MIDOSE-1310 file (N, C-alpha, C; in nm, 2 decimals, decimal comma, always signed):
residues 175
mtid	-0,10/-0,07/+2,09/-0,10/+0,07/+2,06/-0,25/+0,10/+2,02; -0,30/+0,21/+2,08/-0,43/+0,25/+2,04/-0,43/+0,35/+1,92; -0,54/+0,37/+1,86/-0,55/+0,47/+1,75/-0,50/+0,60/+1,80; -0,53/+0,64/+1,92/-0,49/+0,77/+1,98/-0,34/+0,78/+1,99
klke	-0,27/+0,67/+2,03/-0,13/+0,68/+2,04/-0,07/+0,69/+1,90; -0,13/+0,62/+1,80/-0,09/+0,63/+1,66/-0,10/+0,77/+1,62; -0,22/+0,84/+1,65/-0,24/+0,97/+1,60/-0,13/+1,07/+1,66; -0,10/+1,04/+1,79/+0,01/+1,12/+1,86/+0,14/+1,10/+1,79
llse	+0,18/+0,98/+1,75/+0,31/+0,96/+1,68/+0,30/+1,02/+1,54; +0,19/+1,02/+1,47/+0,18/+1,07/+1,34/+0,19/+1,22/+1,34; +0,13/+1,28/+1,44/+0,13/+1,43/+1,46/+0,27/+1,48/+1,47; +0,37/+1,40/+1,53/+0,51/+1,44/+1,54/+0,58/+1,44/+1,40
igit	+0,52/+1,37/+1,30/+0,58/+1,38/+1,17/+0,49/+1,46/+1,07; +0,39/+1,54/+1,13/+0,31/+1,62/+1,05/+0,19/+1,57/+0,99; +0,14/+1,45/+1,04/+0,02/+1,39/+0,98/-0,09/+1,41/+1,08; -0,20/+1,46/+1,05/-0,32/+1,47/+1,13/-0,42/+1,36/+1,09
ltkk	-0,44/+1,26/+1,17/-0,53/+1,16/+1,13/-0,67/+1,19/+1,17; -0,77/+1,19/+1,09/-0,91/+1,22/+1,11/-0,98/+1,09/+1,18; -1,09/+1,12/+1,24/-1,16/+1,01/+1,30/-1,20/+0,90/+1,19; -1,24/+0,95/+1,08/-1,28/+0,86/+0,96/-1,15/+0,78/+0,92
qgkq	-1,04/+0,84/+0,91/-0,92/+0,76/+0,87/-0,88/+0,66/+0,98; -0,90/+0,70/+1,11/-0,87/+0,61/+1,22/-0,96/+0,49/+1,21; -1,09/+0,51/+1,17/-1,18/+0,39/+1,16/-1,15/+0,31/+1,04; -1,10/+0,37/+0,93/-1,06/+0,30/+0,81/-0,93/+0,21/+0,85
lhky	-0,84/+0,26/+0,92/-0,71/+0,19/+0,96/-0,75/+0,07/+1,05; -0,84/+0,09/+1,14/-0,88/-0,01/+1,23/-0,95/-0,12/+1,15; -1,05/-0,09/+1,06/-1,11/-0,19/+0,98/-1,01/-0,26/+0,89; -0,91/-0,19/+0,84/-0,80/-0,26/+0,76/-0,73/-0,36/+0,85
ydlv	-0,70/-0,32/+0,97/-0,63/-0,41/+1,06/-0,72/-0,54/+1,08; -0,84/-0,52/+1,10/-0,94/-0,64/+1,12/-0,94/-0,73/+1,00; -0,94/-0,66/+0,88/-0,94/-0,75/+0,76/-0,81/-0,82/+0,74; -0,70/-0,76/+0,77/-0,57/-0,83/+0,75/-0,56/-0,95/+0,85
iean	-0,60/-0,93/+0,98/-0,60/-1,03/+1,08/-0,69/-1,15/+1,04; -0,81/-1,11/+1,00/-0,90/-1,22/+0,95/-0,85/-1,30/+0,83; -0,80/-1,23/+0,73/-0,75/-1,30/+0,61/-0,61/-1,38/+0,64; -0,54/-1,33/+0,74/-0,41/-1,39/+0,77/-0,43/-1,53/+0,82
ehvn	-0,54/-1,57/+0,86/-0,56/-1,71/+0,90/-0,56/-1,81/+0,77; -0,58/-1,75/+0,66/-0,59/-1,83/+0,53/-0,48/-1,79/+0,43; -0,44/-1,67/+0,43/-0,34/-1,63/+0,34/-0,22/-1,56/+0,42; -0,10/-1,61/+0,39/+0,01/-1,56/+0,48/+0,04/-1,41/+0,44
ltri	-0,01/-1,32/+0,52/+0,00/-1,18/+0,48/+0,12/-1,11/+0,57; +0,11/-1,15/+0,71/+0,21/-1,09/+0,80/+0,23/-1,18/+0,91; +0,35/-1,17/+0,97/+0,37/-1,23/+1,10/+0,34/-1,15/+1,22; +0,33/-1,02/+1,19/+0,30/-0,92/+1,30/+0,15/-0,90/+1,31
teke	+0,10/-0,96/+1,42/-0,05/-0,96/+1,44/-0,10/-0,89/+1,56; -0,01/-0,87/+1,66/-0,04/-0,80/+1,78/-0,07/-0,66/+1,74; -0,18/-0,60/+1,79/-0,23/-0,47/+1,75/-0,12/-0,36/+1,77; -0,05/-0,36/+1,89/+0,04/-0,26/+1,91/+0,16/-0,25/+1,81
dfyl	+0,21/-0,38/+1,79/+0,32/-0,39/+1,69/+0,27/-0,37/+1,54; +0,15/-0,41/+1,51/+0,10/-0,39/+1,38/+0,08/-0,24/+1,35; +0,02/-0,17/+1,44/+0,00/-0,02/+1,42/+0,14/+0,05/+1,40; +0,23/+0,01/+1,48/+0,37/+0,07/+1,47/+0,44/+0,03/+1,35
khfy	+0,46/-0,10/+1,33/+0,54/-0,16/+1,22/+0,48/-0,15/+1,08; +0,34/-0,15/+1,08/+0,28/-0,14/+0,95/+0,22/+0,00/+0,92; +0,14/+0,05/+1,01/+0,08/+0,17/+0,98/+0,18/+0,29/+0,99; +0,24/+0,30/+1,11/+0,33/+0,42/+1,13/+0,45/+0,41/+1,03
dslt	+0,51/+0,29/+1,01/+0,62/+0,28/+0,92/+0,58/+0,32/+0,78; +0,46/+0,27/+0,74/+0,42/+0,31/+0,60/+0,40/+0,46/+0,58; +0,37/+0,53/+0,68/+0,35/+0,67/+0,67/+0,47/+0,76/+0,69; +0,58/+0,70/+0,73/+0,70/+0,78/+0,75/+0,77/+0,82/+0,62
lika	+0,71/+0,78/+0,51/+0,75/+0,83/+0,37/+0,74/+0,98/+0,37; +0,65/+1,04/+0,45/+0,62/+1,18/+0,46/+0,75/+1,25/+0,49; +0,83/+1,19/+0,57/+0,95/+1,25/+0,61/+1,04/+1,29/+0,48; +1,03/+1,21/+0,37/+1,11/+1,23/+0,26/+1,04/+1,30/+0,14
idln	+0,91/+1,28/+0,13/+0,84/+1,33/+0,02/+0,71/+1,39/+0,07; +0,67/+1,51/+0,01/+0,55/+1,57/+0,05/+0,44/+1,50/-0,03; +0,35/+1,44/+0,05/+0,25/+1,36/-0,01/+0,12/+1,43/-0,01; +0,12/+1,56/+0,02/-0,01/+1,64/+0,03/-0,06/+1,69/-0,10
hems	+0,00/+1,66/-0,22/-0,05/+1,70/-0,34/-0,08/+1,58/-0,43; -0,15/+1,59/-0,53/-0,18/+1,48/-0,62/-0,06/+1,42/-0,69; -0,04/+1,30/-0,68/+0,07/+1,23/-0,76/+0,03/+1,08/-0,77; +0,10/+1,01/-0,86/+0,08/+0,87/-0,89/+0,19/+0,79/-0,82
vldf	+0,16/+0,69/-0,74/+0,25/+0,61/-0,67/+0,24/+0,46/-0,70; +0,35/+0,40/-0,74/+0,35/+0,26/-0,76/+0,42/+0,19/-0,65; +0,33/+0,09/-0,59/+0,38/+0,01/-0,47/+0,41/-0,13/-0,52; +0,55/-0,16/-0,54/+0,59/-0,29/-0,59/+0,58/-0,39/-0,48
gtga	+0,54/-0,51/-0,51/+0,53/-0,62/-0,41/+0,46/-0,58/-0,28; +0,34/-0,53/-0,30/+0,27/-0,47/-0,19/+0,22/-0,57/-0,08; +0,21/-0,69/-0,11/+0,18/-0,80/-0,02/+0,04/-0,77/+0,04; +0,04/-0,74/+0,17/-0,10/-0,71/+0,24/-0,14/-0,57/+0,21
gfpg	-0,06/-0,49/+0,13/-0,11/-0,35/+0,10/-0,02/-0,25/+0,17; +0,09/-0,29/+0,23/+0,18/-0,19/+0,29/+0,29/-0,15/+0,20; +0,32/-0,02/+0,19/+0,24/+0,09/+0,24/+0,13/+0,15/+0,16; +0,10/+0,10/+0,04/+0,00/+0,16/-0,05/-0,13/+0,19/+0,01
ivlk	-0,20/+0,09/+0,07/-0,33/+0,11/+0,12/-0,33/+0,21/+0,24; -0,23/+0,20/+0,32/-0,22/+0,30/+0,43/-0,20/+0,43/+0,38; -0,12/+0,45/+0,28/-0,10/+0,59/+0,22/-0,23/+0,64/+0,16; -0,30/+0,55/+0,09/-0,43/+0,59/+0,03/-0,53/+0,63/+0,13
icfp	-0,54/+0,56/+0,25/-0,63/+0,60/+0,35/-0,60/+0,74/+0,40; -0,47/+0,76/+0,43/-0,42/+0,89/+0,50/-0,40/+1,00/+0,39; -0,38/+0,97/+0,27/-0,36/+1,07/+0,16/-0,45/+1,03/+0,05; -0,58/+1,06/+0,05/-0,67/+1,02/-0,06/-0,64/+1,09/-0,19
nlki	-0,56/+1,19/-0,19/-0,52/+1,26/-0,31/-0,43/+1,18/-0,40; -0,36/+1,08/-0,34/-0,27/+0,99/-0,41/-0,34/+0,89/-0,50; -0,29/+0,87/-0,62/-0,33/+0,76/-0,71/-0,23/+0,65/-0,69; -0,28/+0,54/-0,62/-0,19/+0,44/-0,58/-0,22/+0,32/-0,68
tlvd	-0,11/+0,26/-0,73/-0,12/+0,14/-0,80/-0,04/+0,03/-0,72; -0,11/-0,08/-0,68/-0,05/-0,18/-0,61/-0,01/-0,29/-0,70; +0,11/-0,35/-0,69/+0,16/-0,45/-0,77/+0,20/-0,57/-0,68; +0,15/-0,69/-0,71/+0,19/-0,81/-0,64/+0,19/-0,93/-0,73
alek	+0,27/-1,03/-0,70/+0,28/-1,14/-0,79/+0,18/-1,25/-0,76; +0,12/-1,25/-0,64/+0,03/-1,36/-0,60/-0,12/-1,32/-0,62; -0,19/-1,40/-0,69/-0,33/-1,37/-0,71/-0,41/-1,37/-0,58; -0,38/-1,46/-0,49/-0,45/-1,46/-0,36/-0,44/-1,33/-0,28
rcnf	-0,31/-1,27/-0,29/-0,29/-1,14/-0,22/-0,37/-1,03/-0,29; -0,38/-1,04/-0,43/-0,45/-0,94/-0,51/-0,60/-0,95/-0,47; -0,65/-1,08/-0,47/-0,79/-1,10/-0,42/-0,82/-1,03/-0,28; -0,73/-1,05/-0,19/-0,74/-0,99/-0,06/-0,75/-0,84/-0,07
lnkv	-0,66/-0,79/-0,15/-0,65/-0,64/-0,17/-0,78/-0,58/-0,22; -0,83/-0,65/-0,32/-0,96/-0,62/-0,38/-1,07/-0,62/-0,27; -1,07/-0,71/-0,19/-1,17/-0,72/-0,08/-1,15/-0,61/+0,02; -1,03/-0,57/+0,05/-1,00/-0,46/+0,14/-1,06/-0,33/+0,08
ieel	-1,03/-0,31/-0,04/-1,08/-0,19/-0,10/-1,23/-0,18/-0,11; -1,30/-0,30/-0,14/-1,43/-0,31/-0,14/-1,50/-0,28/-0,01; -1,44/-0,35/+0,09/-1,49/-0,33/+0,23/-1,47/-0,19/+0,28; -1,36/-0,12/+0,26/-1,34/+0,01/+0,30/-1,43/+0,11/+0,23
erqi	-1,46/+0,09/+0,11/-1,55/+0,17/+0,03/-1,69/+0,15/+0,08; -1,72/+0,03/+0,11/-1,86/+0,01/+0,16/-1,88/+0,07/+0,30; -1,78/+0,06/+0,38/-1,79/+0,12/+0,52/-1,78/+0,27/+0,51; -1,69/+0,33/+0,43/-1,67/+0,47/+0,42/-1,66/+0,50/+0,26
pllp	-1,77/+0,54/+0,21/-1,78/+0,55/+0,06/-1,68/+0,65/+0,00; -1,62/+0,74/+0,07/-1,54/+0,84/+0,01/-1,39/+0,79/-0,02; -1,35/+0,67/+0,02/-1,22/+0,63/-0,01/-1,20/+0,60/-0,16; -1,13/+0,67/-0,23/-1,11/+0,65/-0,38/-1,04/+0,52/-0,40
raei	-1,07/+0,45/-0,51/-1,01/+0,33/-0,54/-0,86/+0,33/-0,56; -0,79/+0,23/-0,53/-0,66/+0,21/-0,57/-0,66/+0,10/-0,68; -0,57/+0,11/-0,77/-0,57/+0,01/-0,88/-0,47/-0,11/-0,83; -0,52/-0,23/-0,87/-0,44/-0,35/-0,83/-0,39/-0,42/-0,95
aras	-0,27/-0,46/-0,96/-0,22/-0,53/-1,08/-0,15/-0,66/-1,02; -0,15/-0,77/-1,10/-0,07/-0,88/-1,07/+0,05/-0,86/-1,15; +0,17/-0,90/-1,10/+0,30/-0,89/-1,17/+0,39/-0,99/-1,14; +0,48/-1,03/-1,23/+0,58/-1,12/-1,21/+0,70/-1,08/-1,29
idnn	+0,82/-1,14/-1,26/+0,94/-1,12/-1,34/+0,96/-1,24/-1,42; +0,98/-1,21/-1,56/+1,00/-1,33/-1,65/+1,15/-1,37/-1,64; +1,19/-1,46/-1,72/+1,32/-1,52/-1,72/+1,43/-1,42/-1,76; +1,39/-1,32/-1,84/+1,48/-1,21/-1,87/+1,49/-1,10/-1,77
gkii	+1,42/-1,11/-1,66/+1,42/-1,01/-1,55/+1,33/-0,89/-1,58; +1,24/-0,91/-1,68/+1,14/-0,80/-1,71/+1,02/-0,82/-1,62; +0,96/-0,71/-1,58/+0,83/-0,71/-1,50/+0,72/-0,74/-1,60; +0,63/-0,83/-1,57/+0,52/-0,86/-1,65/+0,39/-0,83/-1,57
iaen	+0,31/-0,73/-1,62/+0,18/-0,70/-1,55/+0,07/-0,76/-1,62; -0,02/-0,83/-1,54/-0,12/-0,91/-1,59/-0,23/-0,84/-1,66; -0,27/-0,72/-1,62/-0,37/-0,64/-1,69/-0,31/-0,57/-1,82; -0,37/-0,61/-1,93/-0,32/-0,56/-2,06/-0,34/-0,41/-2,08
nlml	-0,45/-0,36/-2,02/-0,47/-0,22/-2,05/-0,41/-0,12/-1,95; -0,33/-0,18/-1,86/-0,27/-0,09/-1,76/-0,15/-0,01/-1,81; -0,16/+0,12/-1,81/-0,05/+0,21/-1,85/-0,01/+0,27/-1,72; +0,12/+0,28/-1,70/+0,18/+0,34/-1,58/+0,25/+0,47/-1,61
aidi	+0,20/+0,58/-1,55/+0,26/+0,70/-1,55/+0,28/+0,74/-1,41; +0,40/+0,72/-1,35/+0,42/+0,72/-1,21/+0,51/+0,84/-1,17; +0,48/+0,89/-1,06/+0,57/+0,99/-1,00/+0,67/+0,93/-0,89; +0,62/+0,83/-0,82/+0,70/+0,77/-0,72/+0,68/+0,61/-0,73
amkr	+0,79/+0,54/-0,73/+0,79/+0,40/-0,72/+0,84/+0,36/-0,59; +0,78/+0,28/-0,51/+0,82/+0,24/-0,37/+0,82/+0,09/-0,36; +0,89/+0,03/-0,27/+0,89/-0,11/-0,23/+0,91/-0,12/-0,08; +0,87/-0,23/-0,03/+0,89/-0,26/+0,10/+0,90/-0,41/+0,11
gkis	+1,01/-0,46/+0,17/+1,03/-0,60/+0,18/+1,14/-0,66/+0,10; +1,11/-0,76/+0,02/+1,22/-0,84/-0,03/+1,29/-0,79/-0,16; +1,23/-0,69/-0,23/+1,30/-0,65/-0,35/+1,41/-0,55/-0,31; +1,53/-0,58/-0,37/+1,64/-0,48/-0,33/+1,62/-0,35/-0,40
eeea	+1,69/-0,25/-0,35/+1,67/-0,12/-0,41/+1,72/-0,12/-0,55; +1,83/-0,19/-0,58/+1,88/-0,20/-0,72/+1,78/-0,27/-0,81; +1,72/-0,37/-0,76/+1,62/-0,44/-0,84/+1,49/-0,36/-0,87; +1,45/-0,28/-0,77/+1,34/-0,19/-0,79/+1,37/-0,08/-0,89
hrmv	+1,49/-0,03/-0,88/+1,54/+0,08/-0,97/+1,54/+0,02/-1,12; +1,60/-0,10/-1,13/+1,60/-0,16/-1,26/+1,47/-0,19/-1,32; +1,38/-0,23/-1,24/+1,23/-0,25/-1,29/+1,17/-0,12/-1,33; +1,18/-0,01/-1,25/+1,13/+0,12/-1,29/+1,19/+0,16/-1,41
telk	+1,32/+0,15/-1,43/+1,39/+0,20/-1,55/+1,33/+0,13/-1,67; +1,32/-0,01/-1,66/+1,26/-0,08/-1,77/+1,11/-0,04/-1,80; +1,04/-0,01/-1,70/+0,90/+0,03/-1,72/+0,89/+0,16/-1,80; +0,99/+0,25/-1,76/+1,00/+0,39/-1,82/+1,04/+0,38/-1,97
nea	+1,13/+0,29/-1,99/+1,19/+0,26/-2,13/+1,08/+0,21/-2,23; +0,99/+0,13/-2,16/+0,88/+0,06/-2,24/+0,77/+0,16/-2,27; +0,75/+0,26/-2,19/+0,64/+0,35/-2,20/+0,65/+0,44/-2,32
C-alpha cells in the first residue's frame, strides 16, 4: 500500500492526511522495521499490510470519537506505539500518554519521538511511561511524578476490555 492509497482510505473516514504527516508515517514505518530486527515489535512487516493493519486501524478510532479537539489519551500496552504514535502524528492536538511494561519498547518509543521531532520539528512530544501490574492487580507506573488526567483510555492487543476498564477505574480512584 502506498501513502496515496492510505490517504484515499483515510479520506473515506474523514481524515485528510497532509504531506508532512505522510512523511512522518513513512519515517515511523522505517523506524519500526529497523528496530524490529532487535526488538520484537510486530510480525506485520510488509508495507501494504503494515499501513493497513497498523496505520489505518489505529486511525479508525475517529469513527467512534471526534479527535479533532484537544484531549488527553492514555494508550495502555502501546508496544510499538500503536495506536498512540499514529494518532499523535495525525491529530497533533491530542495529548498522548503511552504506557508499556517493557523498557526496551519504551526506549524504542523515545527514539521514534526523537527521530520524528528531528525530522519534522512541529511534532509535539508524547509522554512515555513504563508500567506493570503488581500481585494485587494494580497498575504501577515507573515515573513518580506522572499524574494522569485522561479523557480517553485505549488499548490494543492482549489486555481484555474488562482488564482495561478495571485498570482505568483504579487509576481514577487513586487520583
